[in-house]
C-alpha positions in Angstrom: 92.8 126.2 125.4 95.7 125.3 123.2 95.6 121.8 121.8 98.9 119.9 121.7 99.8 118.4 118.2 99.5 114.7 117.7 101.7 112.6 115.5 99.7 110.8 112.8 102.8 109.0 111.6 103.8 107.2 114.8 102.4 105.6 117.9 103.4 108.2 120.5 101.5 110.3 122.9 101.2 114.0 122.6 104.0 114.5 125.1 106.4 112.2 123.2 105.3 113.7 119.9 106.3 117.2 121.1 109.6 115.8 122.0 109.9 114.3 118.4 109.0 117.7 116.9 111.6 119.6 119.0 114.3 117.1 118.1 113.5 117.4 114.4 113.6 121.1 114.6 117.2 120.8 115.8 118.0 119.0 112.6 119.0 115.7 114.2 120.1 113.2 111.6 121.7 109.8 111.4 125.4 109.7 110.7 126.0 107.1 107.9 129.8 107.3 107.7 131.9 104.1 107.9 132.1 102.5 111.4 134.3 99.7 112.5 132.0 96.7 112.7 133.8 95.4 115.7 133.4 98.6 117.7 129.8 99.8 117.9 129.0 103.2 119.3 128.0 103.3 122.9 124.2 102.6 123.2 122.0 105.6 124.1 120.9 105.8 127.7 117.8 103.6 128.2 115.7 106.7 129.0 116.8 108.7 125.9 114.1 109.3 123.3 115.2 108.2 119.8 113.3 109.8 116.9 112.6 107.1 114.3 112.7 109.7 111.6 116.4 110.1 112.2 116.9 106.4 111.5 115.6 106.5 107.9 118.3 107.3 105.3 118.1 110.7 103.7 120.7 110.7 100.9 121.6 113.4 98.5 120.1 112.5 95.1 121.1 114.3 91.9 119.6 114.0 88.4 120.7 115.8 85.3 117.9 116.4 82.7 117.5 117.9 79.3 115.1 118.1 76.3 116.1 116.5 73.0 114.7 118.1 69.9 115.6 118.8 66.2 116.6 122.2 64.9 113.5 124.4 64.4 111.2 124.9 62.6 109.8 121.4 62.3 108.3 120.3 59.0 106.5 116.9 59.0 107.7 114.1 61.2 106.2 113.3 64.6 105.2 115.0 66.9 104.2 117.1 64.0 104.3 120.8 62.9 101.2 121.5 65.0 102.9 120.4 68.2 103.6 123.5 70.3 107.2 122.8 71.5 107.5 125.8 73.8 104.2 125.2 75.5 105.0 121.5 76.1 108.5 122.2 77.3 107.2 124.8 79.7 104.6 122.3 81.0 107.1 119.5 81.5 109.7 121.8 83.1 107.1 122.9 85.7 106.0 119.3 86.3 109.6 118.3 86.8 110.2 121.0 89.3 107.1 119.9 91.3 108.2 116.2 91.2 111.7 117.1 92.3 110.3 118.9 95.3 107.9 116.1 96.2 110.6 113.4 96.0 113.5 115.4 97.4 115.6 114.9 94.3 117.9 117.7 93.1 117.2 118.0 89.3 119.5 120.1 87.1 117.6 120.9 83.9 119.5 122.3 81.0 118.4 125.9 80.2 118.1 125.1 76.5 117.0 122.0 74.6 119.7 120.0 72.9 119.2 119.9 69.1 122.6 118.9 67.6 125.3 116.2 67.9 127.7 118.9 69.0 125.4 120.1 71.8 124.7 116.5 72.9 128.5 115.8 73.1 128.9 118.9 75.3 126.2 117.8 77.7 127.6 114.3 78.0 131.0 115.8 78.7 129.5 118.0 81.4 127.7 115.1 83.2 130.8 112.9 83.0 132.8 115.7 84.6 130.4 116.1 87.5 128.4 112.8 87.5 124.9 112.9 88.9 123.2 109.7 90.1 121.0 109.4 87.0 120.0 111.1 83.7 116.6 112.1 82.4 116.1 113.0 78.7 112.7 114.2 77.4 112.2 113.6 73.7 110.5 116.2 71.6 111.0 114.6 68.2 111.0 111.0 67.0 114.5 111.4 65.5 115.8 112.0 69.0 115.8 108.2 69.5 119.0 108.1 67.5 120.8 109.8 70.4 119.5 107.6 73.2 122.1 104.8 72.7 124.9 107.4 72.5 123.8 108.9 75.8 123.5 105.5 77.5 126.9 104.3 76.3 129.0 107.5 76.6 127.6 108.8 79.9 127.6 105.4 81.5 124.8 106.4 84.0 121.3 105.1 84.7 119.1 106.7 82.1 115.4 107.5 82.2 113.8 108.4 78.8 110.5 110.2 78.7 108.9 110.0 75.3 105.5 111.6 75.2 102.9 109.9 73.0 103.6 111.2 69.5 107.4 110.8 69.6 107.8 107.1 69.3 106.9 103.8 67.6 107.2 100.3 69.1 110.5 99.8 67.3 112.1 102.7 69.0 111.0 101.6 72.5 111.7 97.9 71.9 115.3 98.6 70.9 116.2 101.2 73.5 114.4 99.3 76.4 116.9 96.5 76.0 119.9 98.7 76.6 121.5 98.2 80.0 120.4 100.6 82.8 117.8 102.3 80.6 114.2 102.8 81.7 111.8 103.9 78.9 108.5 105.8 79.5 106.3 106.1 76.4 103.3 107.8 77.8 101.5 111.1 78.6 101.3 110.0 82.3 103.7 112.3 84.1 103.4 110.2 87.3 105.6 107.6 85.6 108.4 110.2 85.4 108.0 111.0 89.0 108.1 107.3 89.7 111.4 107.3 87.8 112.8 109.9 90.2 111.7 107.7 93.1 113.6 104.8 91.6 116.8 106.8 91.7 116.1 108.0 95.2 115.4 104.4 96.3 118.7 103.2 94.9 120.5 106.0 96.8 118.6 105.0 100.0 119.9 101.4 99.6 123.4 102.7 99.2 123.1 104.8 102.4 121.5 102.0 104.4 123.2 99.8 107.0 121.0 96.8 107.9 121.5 94.9 111.1 121.5 91.1 110.5 120.9 89.8 114.0 121.6 86.1 114.0 124.2 83.6 115.0 127.2 84.7 117.1 129.5 86.5 114.6 130.1 90.2 114.1 131.2 91.4 110.7 130.2 93.8 107.9 129.9 93.3 104.2 128.5 95.3 101.2 125.7 93.8 99.2 126.4 93.6 95.4 124.2 95.6 93.0 122.3 97.5 95.7 125.4 98.7 97.6 123.8 98.3 101.0 126.0 97.6 104.1 125.1 94.4 105.9 126.3 94.3 109.5 125.9 90.9 111.2 125.8 91.0 115.0 125.2 88.2 117.5 121.6 87.2 118.2 122.1 87.6 121.9 122.8 91.3 121.5 119.0 91.9 121.2 117.7 89.8 124.0 120.4 91.1 126.4 119.5 94.7 125.5 115.9 93.9 125.9 116.6 92.5 129.4 118.2 95.8 130.3 115.4 98.0 128.9 113.3 99.4 131.8 109.7 100.4 131.6 110.2 104.1 130.9 107.5 106.7 130.3 108.0 106.2 126.5 107.4 102.4 127.0 104.2 103.1 128.9 103.1 105.7 126.3 103.7 103.2 123.4 101.9 100.4 125.2 98.9 102.6 126.0 98.7 103.9 122.4 98.8 100.4 121.0 95.8 99.5 123.2 93.9 102.6 122.3 94.4 102.3 118.6 93.6 98.6 118.4 90.2 97.6 117.2 90.2 95.1 120.1 92.7 93.3 122.3 92.1 89.5 122.5 94.8 87.5 124.3 97.5 90.0 125.4 97.5 91.5 128.9 99.0 94.7 130.2 102.4 93.1 130.8 102.4 91.7 127.3 101.8 95.2 125.9 104.6 96.7 128.0 107.0 94.0 126.8 106.0 94.7 123.2 106.8 98.4 123.7 110.1 97.5 125.3 111.0 95.4 122.2 110.2 98.5 120.0 112.3 100.9 122.1 115.1 98.3 122.4 115.2 98.0 118.6 115.5 101.8 118.2 118.3 102.0 120.7 120.2 99.2 119.0 119.8 100.8 115.6 121.0 104.1 116.9 124.0 102.5 118.6 125.0 100.6 115.5 124.4 103.6 113.2 121.9 101.4 111.3 118.7 102.1 109.4 117.0 98.7 109.2 117.2 95.3 110.8 116.2 91.7 110.4 116.4 89.3 113.3 116.2 85.6 114.2 113.1 86.4 116.3 111.6 83.0 115.9 114.8 81.3 117.2 114.7 83.6 120.2 111.1 82.7 121.0 111.8 79.0 120.5 114.8 79.2 122.9 112.6 81.2 125.4 115.1 84.1 125.5 112.4 86.7 125.3 108.9 86.9 126.8 107.4 88.3 123.6 108.2 88.1 119.9 108.9 91.6 118.5 105.9 91.5 116.1 104.0 94.6 117.4 107.3 96.6 117.7 108.1 95.7 114.1 104.7 96.9 113.0 105.4 100.3 114.6 108.8 100.6 113.0 107.5 99.6 109.6 104.8 102.3 109.9 107.6 104.9 110.6 109.6 103.9 107.5 112.1 101.7 109.3 112.4 98.2 107.9 112.1 95.5 110.6 112.3 92.0 109.1 111.5 88.6 110.6 113.5 85.4 110.9 116.9 86.9 109.9 115.7 86.6 106.3 118.1 89.1 104.7 116.5 89.3 101.3 113.1 89.4 102.9 114.3 92.6 104.6 115.6 93.9 101.3 112.2 93.3 99.8 110.6 95.2 102.6 113.0 98.0 102.0 111.9 98.1 98.4 108.3 98.8 99.2 109.4 101.4 101.8 112.0 103.2 99.8 110.4 103.0 96.3 106.7 102.9 97.1 106.6 104.9 100.3 104.6 102.3 102.2 105.2 99.3 104.3 104.4 95.7 103.3 104.5 92.4 105.1 106.8 89.5 104.6 104.7 86.3 104.4 104.6 82.6 104.4 102.7 81.5 101.2 99.9 79.0 101.7 97.9 77.6 98.6 94.2 77.4 99.3 93.3 74.8 96.7 89.5 74.8 96.9 89.1 78.6 96.2 92.4 78.6 94.2 93.7 81.6 96.2 97.0 82.3 97.9 96.9 82.9 101.6 99.7 85.2 102.7 100.3 84.8 106.4 102.7 86.2 109.0 102.6 87.7 112.5 103.7 91.2 111.6 102.5 93.8 109.1 102.6 97.5 108.9 99.3 99.4 109.1 100.1 102.4 106.9 99.6 100.2 103.9 98.1 102.9 101.7 101.2 105.1 102.3 103.2 106.5 105.2 101.2 109.7 105.1 97.8 107.9 104.9 95.5 106.7 107.7 96.3 103.3 109.1 94.4 100.1 108.5 92.5 98.6 111.5 94.2 96.0 113.5 93.5 93.6 116.4 96.1 92.7 119.0 96.5 89.0 119.4 99.1 86.6 120.8 101.9 85.2 118.7 100.1 82.2 117.2 102.9 79.7 117.2 103.9 80.3 120.8 100.7 81.9 122.2 102.8 84.5 124.0 103.3 88.2 123.7 101.7 90.5 121.2 101.2 90.0 117.4 99.0 92.3 115.3 96.3 91.0 113.0 96.1 93.7 110.4 92.9 93.8 108.4 93.6 94.4 104.8 90.9 96.0 102.5 89.1 93.3 100.5 88.8 94.0 96.8 92.0 96.1 96.5 94.9 95.2 94.3 98.2 94.0 95.8 101.7 93.4 94.6 104.0 90.6 95.8 107.7 91.3 95.5 110.7 89.2 96.5 114.4 89.6 95.9 115.6 86.1 95.3 119.1 87.5 95.5 120.7 90.8 94.8 120.3 90.3 91.0 116.8 88.9 90.7 113.3 90.1 91.8 110.1 88.1 91.6 107.1 90.3 90.9 103.4 89.2 90.9 100.1 90.9 91.4 96.6 90.0 92.6 93.5 91.2 94.4 92.6 90.8 98.1 89.8 88.3 98.5 89.5 88.1 102.3 91.0 88.2 105.7 91.5 84.8 107.4 90.8 84.5 111.1 92.8 82.3 113.5 90.9 80.3 114.7 89.3 78.5 112.8 92.5 78.6 110.8 95.9 77.9 112.3 99.1 79.8 111.4 100.0 83.4 111.7 97.7 86.2 112.8 97.8 88.5 109.7 96.5 86.2 107.0 94.9 87.4 103.8 93.5 85.6 100.7 94.8 86.8 97.4 93.3 86.0 94.0 96.4 86.0 91.8 96.6 87.7 88.4 97.7 85.8 85.4 98.5 82.6 87.4 96.2 79.7 86.6 97.0 77.6 89.7 97.8 79.2 93.1 100.3 76.4 93.8 102.6 77.9 91.2 103.3 81.2 93.0 107.0 81.5 93.1 109.2 82.3 96.1 108.9 82.3 99.9 108.7 85.2 102.3 107.4 87.4 99.5 106.4 90.9 100.6 102.8 91.9 100.0 102.1 95.6 99.5 98.9 97.4 98.7 98.4 98.5 95.1 99.5 97.3 91.7 103.1 98.4 91.3 104.3 95.9 88.8 105.4 98.5 86.2 107.3 100.6 88.7 109.1 97.6 90.1 110.0 96.4 86.7 111.3 99.9 85.8 113.5 99.9 88.9 114.9 96.6 87.9 115.6 97.8 84.3 117.3 101.0 85.6 119.7 99.0 87.8 120.3 95.8 85.9 118.2 93.5 88.1 116.5 90.6 86.4 112.7 90.5 87.0 110.7 87.3 86.7 107.1 86.3 87.4 105.3 83.2 88.4 104.2 80.9 85.5 100.8 81.8 84.0 99.8 78.3 83.1 99.6 75.4 85.5 102.7 73.3 86.0 100.5 70.6 87.6 98.4 69.9 84.5 100.9 67.3 83.1 102.0 65.7 86.3 104.0 68.6 87.5 105.9 69.3 84.3 105.9 72.8 82.9 
């Protein structure tokens, strides 16, 4: 008997998964060309299946790379006469090719290393004539640092510098790292170079993203500074009206059944609640496709408060997040941008949260009613979850995602397009409601390098699994974004003064 394939990356039945695979084979992709914000494309028929994979941006990403060395043969000077240049360049070239394939980045590596001012000038002229999206230089001699400022200034492109241990001192790194749009990697850890390629890819994904900002009653479109992302505002009623018109299709039934099967348990929601949660998910996909958009953030709490929908979209947002489609809460635009950061740069969902200081244990409780489950990565097994009601309204479906205690986490929040807050900590526990009140997914975090949990900066920070501080800082350095952290020492020790 032939077994039908199942989709480990989504919530669909085998029948729907086959439909996804057949559509993917046809090369269906999302069109991201300019669209008049006042005239959205006709919505797909309410029974048409929309593959979430086609909603995620897939931009072309080009990086030009080269080795920098001195004329051979070397005599004295780091990395030293014993350093096998050919062997290391062969090794790094092979690693670069593998990383390019994994990240989907097109890397054009120069066939010969650059070892003179003249050759460097020719390379800079070439990249200026056909600009890639970023540059990568790999140092093979300490004196190559003299060329880094020239490349950064004359090429005028984001620049990643890989300096294997043995090619740099602190003075070299300290000076070059303060150049605008330069990210320095002084290490033997090749994974950091691959992370650099992901930074370039993430920026390109932002540039090719249109986010739906569903709130108010206005329709317009702007472009966010620094990140280059299109922001399309559409009236809040657009969603609840589309939801009302969304029938209970076979896909809706499949999604609801799959939610029930995958949940560790179902507490408050009934069958109708699950069907409504699935309708919200399908409605969101249809709206994204109609608006040629890749992400959304919505005044969901306002709609629930006004009793415009029978369920908040929390469970549907969980499904979208697990499929790489950012779905943000409360029309918080920069909360959505922060969610996109974990998705585009770290290849995993996070969850936007309300920060609660627990002053007895001195931990931060991060609480909200939606969280992705693929928190280890889109291609990794999901975390367990319980289906609950939305705590504030006690209606519909909201997931309680159980995060792995003892694991490191990162908190990231774009304060604005030019500043990112980055903090780290370790998961100390999952909080149940009841006995606690508040949102269903609630986790305790013991913060790193923060003396008092009351000092954690920001609101609606995005929690993501793993310590990604250095990667996030590198992304900020490469694209001119200021990165800040919560204060290490208590601001409450002297009556609240820092």
